[in-house]
C-alpha positions, 0 to 999 in steps of 0.5 A, spaced: 361 846 204 362 840 209 367 834 208 365 828 204 366 821 206 368 818 199 369 811 202 369 808 209 374 813 213 376 816 207 374 823 207 375 829 202 377 835 205 379 840 200 377 847 198 372 850 192 375 856 188 369 858 185 372 865 182 378 863 179 378 864 171 385 863 169 390 857 170 397 858 167 394 862 161 388 856 161 381 859 161 377 856 167 370 859 166 367 854 171 372 855 177 376 849 180 377 845 186 383 843 190 382 836 193 385 833 199 384 827 202 384 825 209 384 817 211 382 816 218 386 809 221 391 807 226 395 812 222 391 818 220 394 821 214 393 827 210 394 826 202 396 833 200 394 840 202 391 846 198 392 853 195 394 859 199 388 863 201 384 856 203 387 855 209 380 856 213 376 851 208 382 845 209 382 846 217 375 847 218 373 840 214 379 836 218 376 839 224 369 836 222 372 829 223 378 829 227 383 834 231 388 836 226 393 835 231 392 828 231 394 827 224 400 822 223 402 822 216 402 827 211 403 825 203 405 830 198 404 827 191 405 833 188 409 840 190 406 845 185 403 850 190 396 849 189 397 843 192 403 844 197 401 852 198 399 850 206 404 845 207 408 849 212 402 851 216 400 844 216 407 841 218 407 847 223 400 845 226 400 837 226 407 836 227 407 829 223 411 823 224 413 823 217 412 827 210 412 822 204 414 824 198 418 822 192 426 823 191 424 829 187 419 831 191 423 832 197 428 836 193 422 841 190 419 841 197 426 844 200 427 849 194 420 851 195 420 852 203 427 851 205 426 846 211 431 841 212 428 839 219 422 836 216 421 829 217 422 827 210 421 820 208 422 818 200 419 813 197 419 810 190 414 806 185 413 799 189 414 802 196 408 801 201 407 803 208 402 801 213 396 805 216 393 800 220 387 797 216 390 800 210 396 800 206 399 805 201 402 803 195 406 809 191 407 810 184 412 815 181 409 819 175 415 823 173 412 829 169 405 828 169 406 833 170 412 835 174 418 831 176 416 830 183 409 827 181 406 821 184 400 817 185 398 814 192 394 807 191 390 804 197 389 797 195 384 795 200 379 801 198 381 800 190 382 807 191 387 811 186 389 818 189 392 821 182 395 827 183 394 832 177 392 826 172 385 825 171 383 832 173 378 837 171 377 844 172 370 845 175 367 848 181 361 844 184 358 842 190 357 835 187 364 831 189 363 825 184 362 824 177 356 820 177 352 826 180 353 831 174 352 831 167 358 826 164 359 829 157 360 836 161 365 833 165 369 829 160 369 836 156 372 839 161 377 833 162 379 833 155 380 841 156 385 839 162 388 834 158 389 838 152 392 844 156 396 840 161 398 833 160 398 833 152 406 834 152 407 828 156 402 823 152 408 818 151 409 818 159 401 817 159 402 811 155 407 808 159 403 809 165 397 806 163 401 800 161 405 800 168 398 800 171 396 794 167 402 790 169 401 792 176 394 789 176 392 795 180 384 794 181 381 801 181 374 802 183 375 810 184 380 815 182 381 821 186 384 827 182 387 833 185 382 838 181 375 837 180 370 831 181 372 824 183 371 818 178 366 813 182 361 811 177 366 811 171 373 810 172 374 806 166 371 811 162 377 816 164 382 811 163 380 809 156 379 817 154 387 818 157 389 812 153 385 815 146 388 822 148 395 820 149 395 816 142 393 823 139 389 819 134 386 824 129 379 825 126 377 827 119 376 834 122 379 841 121 380 847 124 381 854 121 384 859 126 385 866 124 386 873 126 384 879 122 385 887 121 380 889 116 377 883 114 381 881 108 384 875 112 377 873 115 374 873 108 380 868 106 378 864 112 371 863 110 373 861 103 377 855 106 372 853 110 367 852 104 373 848 101 373 843 107 366 843 107 365 841 100 370 835 101 365 833 107 370 834 112 368 837 119 371 844 120 370 849 125 372 856 124 376 860 130 377 868 130 382 869 135 379 875 137 373 872 140 376 865 142 381 863 148 387 859 146 385 854 151 379 852 148 382 852 141 387 847 144 382 843 146 379 842 139 386 841 137 386 834 141 383 830 136 383 835 129 387 832 124 388 839 120 390 846 122 390 852 118 392 858 120 391 865 118 394 872 119 395 879 116 402 881 117 404 886 122 411 890 123 414 884 119 411 879 123 404 875 125 399 879 129 400 878 136 394 873 138 396 868 132 404 869 135 401 867 142 397 861 140 402 858 136 407 859 142 402 856 146 401 850 142 408 849 140 409 848 148 404 843 148 407 839 142 401 836 138 403 830 134 401 828 127 397 834 124 396 837 117 398 844 116 397 850 112 397 858 112 394 864 109 394 871 110 394 878 107 399 884 107 400 891 105 407 891 103 411 886 106 408 879 107 412 875 112 406 872 116 405 866 112 412 864 112 413 865 119 406 861 120 409 855 116 416 855 119 412 854 126 408 849 124 415 845 121 418 846 128 412 842 131 413 837 125 406 838 122 406 836 115 405 842 111 402 841 105 402 847 101 406 854 101 400 858 103 396 863 100 398 871 101 394 876 098 396 884 098 390 888 101 383 885 099 382 878 096 379 878 089 374 873 086 380 869 084 384 869 090 378 867 094 377 861 089 384 859 091 382 859 098 377 854 096 382 850 093 386 850 099 381 848 103 379 842 098 387 840 098 387 840 106 381 836 106 383 831 101 390 830 105 386 829 111 382 824 108 388 820 105 392 820 112 387 818 117 
């Protein structure tokens, strides 16, 4: 790859990771990018670095533009290691005059790299620096999605370098949103939001209000992962506004695991009941669907129905894994119900209900628990459960 000039004297110098498939337990089957940006001005400034293992790509791209030792400033918007992994090597090579970071960013850099002797310059929201023809305005974005996170805004270019916000895990040779299929890109952006940003939705709302109050003019958003929003910056801002409000559609998910197909039979009967009420419903077998893909659909689903047999007085491991993962992401305003089969104890339904209650779901039914194989009457009850969930969903949305 080569560096890309995204604006006059502003260059993408990051790296493409074609082969990564897992990111903190989130399936990224299209790979990802680690974006870094170089601004050539009176003060040459590098915004972020890349993950360890991609040193040659970063330095190759910088060398195609300038001698790396002429970099004056390093801005660390986010200290997570996929963006700061090469900070020690870059600092050692270029010996920057200043390293700009948030107060918590400095603490994180010290905790990661244990270098008290670096030329830290702590900045906060509203602070600005001059690069020459350009200025950089900093906006702290704590917990989007680390405590140290911040944005860098260049008003002369109407460019927002947005750290991990507005990103997507997509590896492509294209660098801009208007060079790829928009629906594909928004799908990956939704998956990114659902699996990374969702727990901080209230902070996203505050950030969007802050950006509006500051009257920032944004023509381009350059995130640390994926493609740069050049053609549709307003679209991704609108999506974040919608996603962060956690508005639900008249849409239900039936998610299950099964041992000998009894729970699967029940799941399909519940789907039939939901469909009879005109609700859009999707069926997910945990044996064949990754947790992160299911979470993407959870983003706008109004009702979630979980099914698991009982194993060793508990849920099947894949269901326990999904619910643990989901609980950390804190989806809001969901209707819930549970079902399952058992041999001789039958705790799974109770445990699923308890987890939903911890997540503050509106659990509308104690659930259906069938010993061994469901009979016709059991399946009729499952259909009725699906219909009750659908009715509650239509009343609540």
